[in-house]
MIDRENTOR-198824 format. One record per atom (N, C-alpha, C, O, CB): y, x, z. Coordinates in pm, whole numbers, plus 50000, padded with zeros to 5 digits. Glycine has a CB too. Layout:
// MIDRENTOR-198824
YXZ...
This chain:
// MIDRENTOR-198824
513984903048363512784898648432512954901348581513454911948620511514905848375512554892048663512734893648807511534900648870510494902648807512944880048874511704904448996510624911349067509534901349103509744889249106511164918249195508344906749129507194898349162506394904549276505974916049266506304896249037506184896949384505364902149493503874900649461503454890749401505694895049625503104910549502501644910249489501094912549629501464922149695501104921249386500214903549674499634904849808498124906149797497464898549726500014892849897497584915949867496144918449870495724918950016496394925150099495774931949794494604912350048494054912550182492704919750178491844916350097493904898250240492554929550265491324937450271490684935950408491334938350510491604952250239489424932150412488704931350538488344945450583488164954550501487424922550525488224947250715487744960050768486864957450888486914946850949488934969350807486054967350921485104966151032485454975651146484584979851223483684968850984486724978951157487184988351258487984980851364488324969151346488034999551194488294987751473489304982351564490644983351491490774990951395489334989951702491614975851536492934976551474493474990751480494064995751383493914966751544493274997351594493775010951612493105020751516493755029351458493565015551757491785019251499491045028051408491455025551263491595035051186489525026051425491635013051226492065009951090493435016151062493655022050956492104994551068494325014951157495665020751140495585036051130496255042051046496585016651258494755042151214494615056751211494095061251074494615070851017493655061451322493075054451023492515058050892493555056350782493685065050695491285049550861494275045350785495305042950685496375053750691496775059250589495935029150704496825056650810497885066550828497435080350781498165087350711498325067150974496245084250820495695097250784495525098550632495905108550573494355099650854494945088350571494695088850427495935086150344496025090550229493635078850390496895078950401498145076350329498905089250303499505090950197499025066550408498875098350400499525111250380498905118750262499615125250185499425119750508497585117950248496905124350135497325117850004497595124649905495375123650151497375104450004497745097049883499185100149841499455102449724497565082049905500115100049937501505102549902501715116949856502575119549772502405099450021500945126349910501085140049864500575141449720501105149549644500335149749957499565133649684499065133749546500095127749451500205132049336497745126049536500845117849498501855111349415503175119149412504065116049333502105097249465503285129049498504525136349514505155141549387506375141849377504305147449603504365145749292504925151149168505375140049073506155142648981503915160149099504885127749094505195116649004506185106949067507045101448997503925109348966506075104849197506905094849263507405100049398506745107949466506115081849283508575095449433509105098249566508705086549655509085075149628510675100449564507955089349760507445078849848507995080749988507935091650044505895078849850508535069950045509005069950183508235059150256508015048350202510555067550192507835061850379507135051650458507395053750605507615064950652505635051950429507375042550678507625043150822506905031450890506975020050845509145042750851506215034651001505545024451080506525017651172507415023951230504385030551161506365004451186507104996551283506054987451348505714976951294508294988251217505544991651465504424984551526503194986151440502804997351407504764969551545502564974951402501374975351318501694973451169500794971151089500394964651362502964974451134503384972750994503974985650940504854991751001504414961350982503464989650825503985001350755504864996350641504394989350551502825010550702506124999850644507044996450536507125008550444507215019950490508474992450590507105005950313507145017150219508025014150100508335002750068505745020650173508425025150035509275024549917508875036349830508785047649877510825025049955508625033649703508265044149608509165043049486509445032049437506755043249568509605054449438510475054549320509875063949217509605075649245511935058749357509675058449096509155066348985509635060148855509765047848846507595067248989509885068148757510295063448625511425053248632511405043048563509115057548551512405056048717513585047648735513245033448782514015024148759514345046948606512115031848847511705019148905511445021149054510935031649094510425013448834511805011349135511545012049278510585000849318510824989149289512855011249358509515004749383508514995349435508624995549586508625006249647507054999049386508724983849647508784982949793507634974249842506994967149765510154977249840507394975049971506354966550026506044969750170506724977850234505104967649945505004963250219504564965750355503054964050363502424957650280505274956550454502524969950467501094969650494500974966350643501474973750727500374983550457500314955150675500174951050814498704951250854497854945750784500784936950836498424957750967497064959051017496804947951120497554946351217496834973151080495744940251096495304929951189493954934051246493394944351206495214915951119493414926151338492144929451402490984930951304490124939551324491804918951504490944922851199489804923151106490184924650959489314924450872489014910651123491474926250932491894928050794493254935150786493964936750886491964914550722493574939150666494854945350636495484937250523494834934150424494704960650597496754933950540497474926850433498494936350372499334941950442498184913850488498404938150242499314946950169500134938450074499584931049992498534958050091501444939350085502344932349994503194942749923503834951049986503234921950068503184942149791503954951249709504884942849621504434933349557503024960549622506164946249619507124939149535507384947749412507944958649420508464936149613506944942549297507074949849171508394946049104508704934249092505884946849077509154956049061510404953148991510124947448852508984947948804511274965848980511134942048789511024935348660510094941448559509214934548507512324934548602510254954248527509434960448423507964961548461507104961548373509974974248391507664962448588506284963648633505654950048669504434949148685506204972848753506474939648681505974926548723504924921048628504014913848671507134916748733505024924248501504044919648404502664925748423501684920848367504524922648265502584936348501501304943048526500734939348662499914946748717501464958248515501154928148718500774924348855499274923648876498774928148979501394911148890498534918048781497084916848798496414930548804495554932948889496474908648683496814939548716496244952948715496614960348843495784967148903496724960848592497864958948884498334965449006497564960149127497204967849216499854963349024497324947249130496564941049240495174947249252494724950249362496454925849218494494949149139493174955449140493234969749190492354974149265492554955149002494244977149148494404990949192494714991749341494225000649411495514997849113495534982449391495854982149534494584979549614494334986149715496924971349565493784970049568492534966749636491614979049641491044982149746491814954949566491474985749528490594997449520491085008749611490305014349688490515002549375492365012049602492925022849684492905019149833492655027749917494355026149640493155006449864493115002150004491735003750064491615008050179493554987650015490695000349989489325001950038489015016650062488335020150159488334995949938489505025249971489275039749988489975044550116489415052750190489805047649862491185039650142491915043850262491215039450390491305046250492493315038250259490495028150384489835022750503488375026950519487775024650624489905007950502487805033050416486355035550418485915044350534486655052750584485935041850289484695042050576484135049750687483855063950642483345066150532482845043250742484175073450725483945087650694483325094350812483045106350806485245094750655
């Protein structure tokens, strides 16, 4: 089975800089929670965060790009996880909203 990209777009009501700050700040919390289950690497390049996570002998890659009024998240699911794309899409949407929420 081949890999499958999943793309989710989330609207936000922040400046681009504030949205990026919130994502960056909350992403560290999220990756530390996943630390015992998955190895997560991420790096910003301009307004795009490239990431790679490895768990259960599967590697998930993707990027998150911050725009003025929305964030686009693309995750490439490897073969074994590609069949769960719809469920993963819902989880990405939910977690993305939590990362962007006003606090």
